[in-house]
N, C-alpha and C positions, 0 to 999 in steps of 0.2 A: 365675962366672958373668958374663955380660956384661948389661949392661942396655942395653935399647933404649927409646929415649923415642919412643913413637909419637904424641905428642901433636902435633908440628908435622906429621906425615904425615896424621893425622886433620883437622888443620884445613886444610891443603891439600885433602884430599879433601872435605871440607865446602864449601870455597870453591868447588871445581871443580863439586860437585854444585848450588851455588847459581847459579854462573855458568851451568851448563847448564840450569837450571830457568828463569833469567832468559831466557836466548837462545830456549828452547823457548816460554816464555810470550809473550815479545817476538814470535817468529815466528808463535805462534797469533794474537796480536792484530793483526799484520801481515796474516796469512792472512784473519783474520774481517773486517778493514777492506776488503780486496780483495774478498772474497766479498759483502759488503754493498754496495761500490761497483759490482760488476759486476751484481748483483740491481737496484741502483737504475738502472743504464744500461738493463739489460734491460727492466725495467717501463717506464721512460721512453719507450723506443723502442716498445713495444707500445701505451702509451697514445697516443702520437703518431701511430702507424699506424692506431689505432682512430678517432682524430680525425679524419684525413684521410678514412677511409672513411666516416665521419658526415657529413663537408661534402660528399663526393661523393654521397651518398645525398640529403643535403638538396636539393642542385642538382637532382639527377634528379626528385625529387619536385616541385621547383617548376616543372620543365619539364612534367611530366606534368599537375599541376594547371593550368598554362597550356593545354596540349592539351586537357584536359577542358572548361574553360571555351569554349575554341574550338569543340569539337564541340557543345557545348550551343547556342552562338550558331548554328552552322550547322544544328542540327536545329530550332531556332525559325525561321530563315530558311526551311528546307525545309518547316516546317509551313505558314508564310504563304504560300509560293509554292503550294503544295498546295492551300490554301483558295483562293487566287485563281484557280487552274487549275479548281477546282470551279465557283466563281461564273462563270468565262469559259464553262465547258462547259454550265452550266445556262442561260445567257444565249444561247449559240449553239444549243441544242436549243429554247429557248422563243422563238427569233426568228421562226419561222412563226406562232406561236401567234397574236400580235397581228393578222396579216392574217387568220387565220380568225375570231378575234374580231370584228373589223370587218365582215368579210363576214357573219358571222351577224346582227350587228345591222342591216345594210342588208337582209337577206332576212327578218328577223323583225319589223322595226317596221312595223305595219299603217298604213293611211292614215289621216290624223287624229291621229297621235302625232309630237310633235316633242321630240327629245333636246336638252336644253340643258347637261347636264353628265355626264360619266363620269369617275369616280375607281376606280382599282384599286389594292388593298393586298394583295399577295400573290395568291391565288386568289379573293378577295372583291372583287366589283365592285359599286359603288354608282352608280345610274343616276337622274338628275333630269330631269324633262321635263314637257311641258304636252300635254294630250290633249283631244279635243273632247267626250268623255264617259267615264263610269267603265266603259262596255262597251268601249271601244277598249283602255283600260288593261288590263281583265281578257283580253282577245284577246291583247294583247301579252304578258302573262305567260304565257298558255298555250303561245304559240309560242316563247317562251324554254325552258319546261320541255320542250318536244319536240325541242329543239336538241340536237346531239350535243357541241356545244362549252360549252354552257351549262346549269346544273341549278339547282334548288331555288330559284325566284324567291319573295322574301317583299316584300310591300308593307309599308313603314314607315308612309308617311303619303300621304294625298289629301286635296286641299283643292279645294273648289269656289270657282271665282271667275266673276263676272259682270262684263264689262266692255263698255258701249255695247250692252247686251242680247244680248251673245254669251257663252253660257255654256262655260267652260272649267274642266278640273281639272289642277291641278299636284300632281305625284306624285314620290315617292321610293320607289324599290326596291332590294333588294339580292339578287345573284344570284352562283352561285359557277361559276367557269371550270373545266372539265374537259377532259381529253384523251381523245378516243375510243380504245378499246382497240386498234383496229386501226392508228391513227396511232402510239400509243405503241410498239407492236411494230415498226412501221417504222423510228422513231427509234432503237431499241435495236439495230438490224441494222448 
């Protein structure tokens, strides 16, 4: 019987298996490094793309904020212009009222009454003057109350003065300016 020594063959077989294991392990390590490197590059490119999108969005948001600020400024200017237009419109519609007001004073001031000051604040009018007697002041107030353009006369003060044996009364009264209904309808048309 022949004897075969299998130890060198087994030794070679073991070395071959170790070499195969080492090459498979090395290949796995290389493959794993390649996969990790690819994932790292892919994630870096995704992060870079997202950062570019974020930068773009931030620039667009800044542009929109600037436009919103401009729109608010324009709305404020528009409101100021509308307010000015309303004031101008009111002045335009009230322009003939002063003519009617002075016309009413001319028509309603009785003889013996002299007006020294007329002050208007909105629709309230303060009239200061001198009259020959209290009766003429009373007549003046009645004629103002009957006027279409003036209403609600109220006497604030009346003082009797005597100068060189001539008796006069200094008075201050308040009256409200009104717009007759017919004239208000004409202005609205």
